N, C-alpha and C positions, 0 to 999 in steps of 0.2 A: 681759869688758870691755864697758862700756856706751858706745854711740855716740849722739851728739846732733847734731841739726841746729839751726842758729842763724838767727835773724832779727833784724835791727837796725832799731829805730824811732828816727827823729830828729825832734825837735820844736824849732821856733825859739823865740826868746825871747818872742814874743807869744802863744804857746800857753799857756793856763792849766794849772796843775797838775791841776785837775779834768778837763780835756779829755784830758790825757796819761794820767791814771789810767783814764779811761773806755776809751781805745783799747787799753790793756794788758789791761783786764778783758775786753773783747770777744774779743781774741785768745786769752786764757786759757780763756774759756768755750766758744767755738766751734771753736777750732783746737787745743786741748789744749796750749797753750804755757804755760811758767812763766817768771817773771822771774828772770834770772840775774845781771844786773849793771846798774847805773845810774851814769851820770857826768853831772855838770852842769859845763859848761865856763865859762870866764871871761866870755864874751859873753852868757851866759844860755841857750845851746843845751843841750838835754837829749838824751842818747843812751841808749837802753835796749836791752839785749841780752835776747832771749827765747830759750828753748831748749825742745826737746821730744825725747823719746827716739825713736830710730829703731827701729821694730819689724821684725825680720827674720822672714820667713815661711818655714817649712820645707815643702818639697814632700812630700805624703803618698802620692802615687801613683807 
């Protein structure tokens, strides 16, 4: 079973699509996040869910 941790980014209606895309790109590049879901609400607010796999480390000694 694969476990994920999630991070939610919220952008108001005055944030451009390019700025939102840049923020997601930076999280993906430096934090190894991937875009899981995007919702645009009626007032223009964008909410993006990012996820990344939780790496479980086995003790060797």
